[in-house]
N, C-alpha and C positions, 0 to 999 in steps of 0.2 A: 640475872643481868650480866652483861658482858663485862669481863674483867679487863678494863682498858688501863694500861699504864701510861704515864707521861714518858714516852720513849726518849724524848729529847733530854729529859732530866736524869735518866737512869742509865745512860751509857757507861759501860765499864771503862776502867782506866788501865787495864793490863797489869803486868807484873814487871819487876825489875829485870832488865836484860843482861845484867852482869853475869848471871848464872847460866845463860844460854850460849853455847858455843856456836859460831857460824858454820855454815856448810863447808865440808872438806872431806877428804878421803877418810880421815879419822872419825868424822862425824857425818855420815852420809844421809842422815835423816834429822831434820830440825823442825821443831814446832815453836811458833812465836805467837803468844796471845796478844791480840789487839782489840781490846774492848769486847764486843759481842762476837768477834771473829777469831779464828786461829789460822795463821799462815802455815803452810806445809811445804817445806823444801826437801828435795831428795836427789841424791846422786844414784841413778839407776845402776844396779849391780852389773847388768850385762854389758853396757856400753859406756858407763860413766857420764851420761848426759844429765845435766841439771834440769829438774822439773819443778813446777810451781803449781800449787793448788791452795784452796782454803775452804773453810766450812764454818757454820755457826758453832761457837764454843759450846753451846748447850748440847750439841750432837756429837761431840768428839768421841765419846765412849761407844757410839753406835756404829763406828766404822767396821767393815769386815775386809778380809783379805780377798783379792781377786784370785780366781782359780788359775792354775798353771796351764791346764789344757782344756779346751772346749770339746765336748763330745760331738762328733760329726753326725752320728746317727743315734737316735734314742734306743735302737733295738740291738746294738752290739757294742763292743768295747773299743771300737776304733775311735781315737781322739785326735785332736789337732797335733798332739805331740808325735803322732805317727806320720804326719804329712812331711814330705821332703822340705828342707829349709828354704829352697829357692821359691817355694810356693807360699811360704808363711809371711805374715806381716811382721814389721819390725817396730811397731809403735806401742809396745807395752810402755815405752818411754815416749813422751811428747815434750820436747824441750820447752823451757820457759821463754825462749826467744827464737824466732825464725828469721832467716836471712837468705837472700839469694844474690850472689855476685855474678855478673854477666860472664858467660863462658864456662861456668861450672855446671855439673850434671844436675838435671831436674830429677824428680822422684820417679821411680818405677811404680807400677801398680795403677796405671791408667789415670794418673793425676795430671800429667802435662796438658796445659791448656785449661785446666779446671782449677788448679791451685799451684802456687809456687812454694808452698810449705814443704818441709821435709826434703829440701834439695841437698846436694852435697855440701853446700855452704853452711847450712844449718848443722849438719852432722859432723862438720870439721871443727865446730866450736867446742872448746874445752874450758872447764872452770879454771879461772885464775885465782879468785878469792871472793869472799863475801864479808861485808862489815854490817854490824847491827848497831845503830845509834839510838839511844834512849834519852829523851829529854822531857822536861815538864810539859812541852807543847805537843810532842809527836814521837812516833817511832819510825825510823827510816832504815830500810834494808836495801843495801846496794850489792848487787851480784855482778861480777866482771867475768866476761868470757873472752877467750882469745881465738883468733883465726890465723892459720899459717901465713896468710898474706900480710899480716901486721894490723889488720882491722881488730879493734877492741870493741866489744859490744857491752853495753851497760843496761842493766835491768833494775829499776828502782821502784820500790813500794814505799809510799809515804802514807802513814795513818795519822791523822790529826786527832788528838784526844777528844773524846766526846762525840766524834762523828761515827755514823753507823757503817760507812764504807771507807774505801781508800783510793788513792790515785796510783796508777801504774804509768811510769814513764820509761821509754827505752830510747837509747841513742847510740850512735857509732862514732868512734874516733879512728882516723887513719894514722896509726903510729908506724906504718911501714914506709918503704922507700918508693912505692909505685902507686899511681892513681888507680882506684877501683871504681867500677860502675855498679851501683846498687840498683837492683830491680825489684826488691821486696824487703821490707823490714816491718816486723810485727809491732803493734802497740801493746798488745797483751796476748798471752796464751795460757789458758787454764786447763790443766790436765786432770785425768783420773776421775771423771764424772761418769757414774755416780759412785761414791765410796761406800754406799750403803747396800750394794748388791754384789754378791760374789760372782754373778754371771753377767750376761749382757742386758739385764734388766728389761725383759720383754713386757710390753703393755703398761709400762709405768713411766716412760720418759716422754716429755712433751716440750716443744719449742714455742716460745712466745716472741712475737714481733709486733711492732706498731706500724701499721700501714698508713700511707699518706697519699692524698690526691688533692688537687685544687678544690677548695671549699668542701672537702670531705676528709678532714685531717683526723688522724689518731685512732683508727679502728684497731683495737687489740685483737690479735689473732693468736689462737692456741691450736696447735696441730700436733698430733702424736708423731713419734719417730717412725712408726709404721706407715702412717699416711704420707710422710715426707720421704719415704723410701730410704730411711737412714739405718736400717738394720745392718748388722755386720754380715759379711759373706761367710760361707762355711769354713774357709781356710784362713780368713783374715788377710788375704793377699791384696785385695783391691782397696784403694783409698775411696771409701764411701763418704761423700761430703756434700754439703750445700753451701754455696757462696751467694751472698746477696749484698746489695748496696746501691750506690748511685754514682754517676759521673757528671761533673759539671759544677757550676757556681751556685746552684741551689741545693744545699745538702739534704733537704727534706722534700723529696718528691714521691718516690714509690714507697719508701720506708723512712722511718726515723732511725738515726744511728744507734740502735739499741738491740740487744738480744738477751734472752733469758732461757735457761734450761730448768725444767721442773722434774723432780722425782716425786711423783704423786703418792707413791707408797710410803716414802720416808717423810713427805710433807716439807721438803726443802727446795728452795729455788735459788739458783745462782744467776747473776746478771751483770751486764757491762754496757757502758755507752762510751762513744768516742766523741772527742772534742775536735771541731774543725769546720771551716766554712766551705770546703770543697768536696772532692771525690773521696769516697770511703768504701770499705768492704768489711763484712763479717763472714766468718767461716765456721761451720759446724762439721767436725771431722771425726771419723773413727775407722780403724782397721780391725782391731780385735774387740774385746769387750768394752774398754773405757771409751768415753767420749771426751773430746776437747773442744773448747770454744776459743776463738781467736778473732782479732780485729786489727785493722791497719788502714793507712792511707791506701787508696786503690793502687794496686801494683801494676807491673808492666803488662801482664795478661789482661787485667780487668780495666785499667785506666790509662794505659800507655804512659806509665810513669817510670822513669829511670833518671839517675843522677850520678854525676861523677864526684867522687870524694877524693880530693887530692891529699897528699901527705900533709899532716898537721891540721886538717879540717875536721869539723864535727857536723853531724846531722842528727836532728831530733825527730823521732816519729811523733805523730799526734798523741796527746795524753789520753788516757782512758780512766774511767771510774768504775770500780768493781765493788760488789757486795753480795752477800748471801743472807737469806733469812730462813728461820724455822717458822714458816708461815706461807703466805701466798704471794703471787706476783704483784698485787696491789701494794703490799707492804714493801716489797723490794723496790718498786719504782719510787716510792716516797723516800726510801733510804738513799737512793742514788741522788735525788734532788738535794737532800740535806748534805750529802757527802761532798758536793761540788760548790758549796756556798762560797768557797775561796775565790771563785771566778767572778763574783759579783763586783762590778765597778762601784766605788763609793758614791752614794747618792746624797743629794742635799736633804736637809732636815725636813723640807716640805713633803718629801715622799713618804714620810712615816705614817701620815694619816690617809694615804691612798686617795689623793684628790680626784674628783670626777672630771672626765674629759668631755668636751663637746667638739665634734668634728663635722664640718659643714659639707663633706663629700656627698652624702645622700640627701642633702638639701639642694645643692646647686648642680650636682652631677658634672663637675668640671668647669663650672662657670661662676666662680666666686667674684663678687664685686665689693667695692668699699661700702656702697649703700646697704647691700645684703648683710655684710659682716657687722656693720654698725647697728642695724635693726635687730639682728639676732643677739648681739652682745648685750643690748639694752634689755631684752627679755630675760636673758640669763642673769642679769644683775641681781635679781631678788631670789635666785635659786642657789643651792649649795654646790654649784659647778664652779671649778676654779681654773680650768685650762680651755682655751678656745684655739682650735687648729684650723688654719686656712689650708685646704687641700689643693690638689692638682688643678691647674687652669689659671694660675695667677701670672704665669710667664707669657711673654709674647709668642704668638704662634704664626709663623710666616704662612702666606696663603697656600703654598705648595706643601706644607707640613702635614703629616698624618695626625692621628688622634691626639698625640701628646707633643709637647714642645720642649722636651728635655735637650739640654746641650749648651745653649747660650745663656740662659737664665737672665733674660732682660725683662723687666717688669712690663706688663701690658698696662699702659697708662690710660687706655680707654676704660678699663675695669677699675684701675686704681690710680686716679689722678694724683700726681704728687709722689707716686711710688708706694712702697709698702709701709713707710713710716706712719702715715696717717691712719692706716688700718690697725697697726700695732698700738698706736696711741688710743684709738677708739676702744680696742679690747681692754687695754690697761685702765682706761677711764671707767669702764664698767666693773672694775675690780677683778679682772681675769688675767691670767698669764697668757701672753701671745705665743702661739705656736704656728709653725709653717711646715709645709710638705716639700721634700726634695726627692728626686731620683737621680743622683749625681754621677752614678757609675756608667750611664749610657748616654748616647746621642741619637736622636731620632732624625730620620730622613727628612730633608727639607730645611733643617736648621743649618746656618752657615758653618757651625762647628762640625757638622757631619763630614765636611770636606777636609778636615785636619787629620788626615789618615796617618801621618807620620807620628802622631801621638796616640794612636789607637792599636788595639790588639790585632795581631796577624796570625794566620794559620797557613803554614807552607808558603810564607812570603806574601800572602794576599790578605787584605783587610778582612777581618772576621766579621761577618754580617749574619744576624738572625732576624728574619723578617725585614723590617725597616729600621733595624737598630745596629749601630756600631757600639763598641765598648772602649772607654778610655783605658789606656795602659798605665796603671798606677806605679809601675817600675820606672816610668819616665819622670824625672824631676820637674819637667815642664808641666805635667799633669797636676802635680801637687800644688805648684804655684798658681796655676789657672784656677783650681778649685778652692784654694784659700781665698782668692778674690771673690769668686762667684758664690761660695757657700759661707765660709767663716765670716768674712767681712760683711756680707749681706745680713747674716744673722745678727752680728754684733752692732752694726751701724743702725739697724732698724728696731732694735730692742726685743728680738726674739730669744727666749731662753728655753724653748722647747722645739724639737724638730722631729717630725715623722719622716723616716727614711724608707723609701720604697725600692723595690727591685723586682722587675716584672718579666724577666726571662733569663735563661741560663746560657752561659758561654758554650756549654757542651763539654766534650771530652778534654779540651784544653786549647792552648795557644803556643806559638813558637817560644821556646825557652831562650833565655839570654845567658851568654857567657859559658855555654856548655854544649859542645858539639855532639856529645853522646846522650844528652838528655832527651826525654820524650815530651810529648804535648802535655802530659799530666804534670810534669815538673814546671812547665810554663804556667799552667793554671795555679799551681801551688805558690810559685814566686809572686804572681800577680795578686792573689788573695791575701798573702801575707802583708803586702803593701796596702791593700784596701783596709785591712784591720788597723794598720798604723794610722791611716787617715781618720778613721773613726775615732781612734784614741786622741788624735790631735784636736778634732772638733770638740770632744768632751772636755778636754783640758783647757781649751781656749776661752771658754765663757763661764764665769763663776755661776754656780747654781744651775747649770745646764742639765736638761733632761732629754733623753733620747728614746724615741719609740721605734722599734724595729718592725718593719712590715715588708714582706717579700711576697707579693700577691697573697697576703694573709700569712699563711703558715710555712712558707718554703725555706725559712731560715731558723726554724725552731730547734737548733742544736745547742748544746751547752755553752759554747763559746759566745755565740751571738746573744743568747738569752742573758748570759752574765754581763755582757757589754751594755745592754739596753736597760733603761729604767723599767720598761715594759715592752711586751711583744704582742703584735696582733695575733689573735687566736685563729683567725680565718678570714677569708673574704666572703663568707656566707652572711652578708649583712642583715638580711631580713627574711631568713628562711626558717621553716619549721624545724630543721635539724640543728639549729643553733645550740639548744641545751645539750644535745648529745656531743657535738664537737667541742663545746666549751668545757664539758666534763672530761672528755677524752684527753685534751691537751694538758689537763692538770696532772697527767701521768708523766709529763716531761718538764714542766716548769712550775714554780711556786705560784700560788694564787695571786700574790701581790703583784706579779708581772703579767698576769693573764688578762690582756685587754679584750673584753667582750662587748660587742656593740648591741644596742637596742635602737632601732630606727622607728621613729614616731610618725604616723600618718593620720590625717584627719578622718579617714574612713575606719580607723582601728576601733574595734569593740573594746569593752572593758577587759574581757578575757584575753584578747590579743595583747593589750598593753601590759597586763600583769604577767602573762606568759613571757614576754620579752624582757621586762624589767627583772623578773626572777632569775633569768639566765645570767644577768650581769652580777648577781650575788655570788657567783662562783669565781670572781676575779676582780679586775679593774673595770669599773663602769665607764663606758663610752657611749654617749648618746648622739644621734644625728636625726635627720629627717625634717619634716615640715613643722618645726616648732612654732612658727608664727601663725599656723592655721588651726591649732588645737582649740577645741571648745572648752568651756569652763569645767565640764565633767571630766574630760580627758586630762586637763591640767591638774585637777584634784587628785586623780590616780597617779599622775607623774610625781606630784609633790609628795604624796604618801610614800611612793617607792624610793624617791631620793632621800627622804628622811629616814626610812628604814635602813637604807644602805649606810648612811652616815652613822647610825647606831651600831651596826654589826660589822663595820669594816675591820675592827681590830680582831674579831674572831676569824674573819676570812684571812687576815694577814698572819696571825699567829697560830691558828688552830691546826690540829692534825686532821688529815683528810681521809675519808673513806667513801668509796663510790658503790652505790647499790643500783645496778641496772637489772630489772626484773622483766622477764618475758619480752625483752627488746627484740623486735623483729629484725630480719636480715637487711632491710632497706633503711638508709638514712633519709632519702628523699621522701619516702612514704613511711614515716616512723610509726611503730606500734609499741604497746606496752607502757612502761613507766620507769622513772628514774628518780633516785634521791641521792643527794650529795650531803655528807655530814662533816661539819667542821667542829672539832672539840678543842677548846682551850682550857685545860684543867687549871692552869695558873690563875685564870680569872673566874673559873667556875661557870663558863658559859658555853653554850652549844648552839650552832646554827644548822638547821635542816632546810635544804633547798630542794623542792620537789617539782617534777613535771610529769604530766600524763600525755600520752600520744593517742593515736587511733586505736580503737578496740582496747582501751585501757581496762584492766581487770577490775571488776566491781568488788572483789574481796579486799579486805584491808591489807595494806602493805605493812610488814613488820620490819622495824628498824631497831637494832640493839642500842641500848643506852650504856654509858659508862656506869660504874658502880656509884651508888649514892642516891639521894632523893632529889628529883628534879621537878621544876615547876615551869609552866609556860609564862613567859613575860610579855611576848608580843608576837603578832602574826601579820602576814601580808598575803592576801588572796583568800580563796574560798575553801581550801582543804580543811578537813576536820582531824584534829589530833587528840588521841586518847593516851594518857600515860598509864602504863600498867607495870606490875612488878618485873615482867620479862622484857620490857622495853616500850617502844612507841608503836601504836597502831594508827596508821594513816588511812583515811577514807574520805569520801565525799567529793572526789575529783572526777569530773567528766572529761571527755576527750579534749585534748589540747588546752589544758589549763596549767597554771603555775601557782605554787604556794610556797611561802617561806615562814619558818618558825624560829623564834629565839627563845631558848630555854636557859634557866639559871639553876645552879645546884644549891639546894637549901643547906644551910649550915647545921 
């Protein structure tokens, strides 16, 4: 049987820091234990640059020294050491922080236009000092670097005891006499990968990324360094690198803000994710043997970002969360989720039991009415559903308006006579929490508010328009006051304590910045989104017991900051597609199951298999139901009732259990899925295990093997038609035909 430990309960606590000297010329190499990790700092002997890396503590003894010279040809003695210095790379050191100031030299080696790392600004930084603070709650390592201009750069690692990973935060202070224009500042830079190979680690390095597209979120991609053309050159002169990310106000479009590097021979994976609502970039870089990973806000080259830092001012780069595991990328991803738990906004007590949500979007398709809301709420009265959300379509839509009516937020009294209060009262009378939908950051063409351009974002002096949409400028105090009235007062006055916030297109690369003639469009975007976040926080604080659902065309804002700010996040807009179980499982790699809102849409034409298939998908997170609830027959209602009851019994295992994903023979297509999938939640503290299984087209008829934690387990309850056999070596799952779902609750025998 699998030897599964309760990793939450067994995190190390490090050792006392009083015996560890900080990094200095006298101590050019420092190791700092932080639970399951060891931080490694070094002053490189050749140039005195400060470097940072880390690795699992269990593998510290397995490190090897990198070779001094790489052989150029396998059949003679010529080595890199014989190559003239002007042709050789200089990044045996990769500094722990990268900076570029406008006007200073960019890097040689074909990097300009592809990366702003290793510029003259970076290499002008020198170590000022390092402090190591050890407390009962955390270990904090702060490294200060100085630039001749008077810019002081700070690199902070904060490890919270009991957490598997750590936070990296970098910032600048201008302590000089002149203003400086920043064009790049890294959030993190990890050097010296991989420390387990003395050479360039051929055929053993791979990059992991999470790809994203609308209604197709979270595909985990693994590609070798050779496939990505990330081998080093013969002389190590060129900067061989890969930069990826996204620009705009939807941080999750082509990729999630995550990167990981795997050394398959050593069995170790390093990874990082960035926090931020806007543009970002990751860089994988090498010149000689070692590889470095770095990430940051999208810089001047990638995202038209620049910012003036005046004397006495400070600028913080987006935070990053880092970890490494002696294991695989699935373990790493779960460690990162646990490591950033500090970002979670405090939730009302009602969230502890993960209440089921009903949203009428796939019932009315944008045409909610008081009559329809009341009828459905009365049906839900006798079900274990606790939240009712009125979705888009409740606001007045002028005749000339397009599909949506965002902007003025005037209630359509033809649909809701007397306004929204009677609808909220009808929901409350049925014993449900009233919720409502907003998309308050945009204004749609045809609404009177569309003409208030003086309060909207501009690009190059003209109102920024995407399709038929303008965007409120949240840096404008008028916007805050307008939306307080339209959003906060409307919620509070009508008795809504739950809001679904949508956001259905991106600003793009940016908008005109304010108060900085040297700043780029990317800085305008950063300024605006910082204020958007402030408004979200104001909404959350304004109403006691308030809950926030984040939706941006489904999954376009599934980054750590917005996930933390919301009570839950929409997993996708794939409301009633065959690929829902795959997407629902995929996004568990970036957010905890308790926040992963997955929809099941109910239709009168649904077969029993179809209903069970959809309901089982919701057992991977927060159940949200929609559809033609009023039209279901008694047989369908019985299946629904059984699924709801099963969910209520297992919700604590979903909330507290450790996750493991098993995707077997999964074909390349999500729209035409093949193979099968199982998601396992293990809560050892309660001695319970939940297994959620789905089969797709051409599902293998052989039994699927799922490992069990150590101990004796018994089946307590199941939902669906799969057959489960408990054996000494784990679970054998069989009996599932194409496009079926099953779920099993197991208990450990004492």
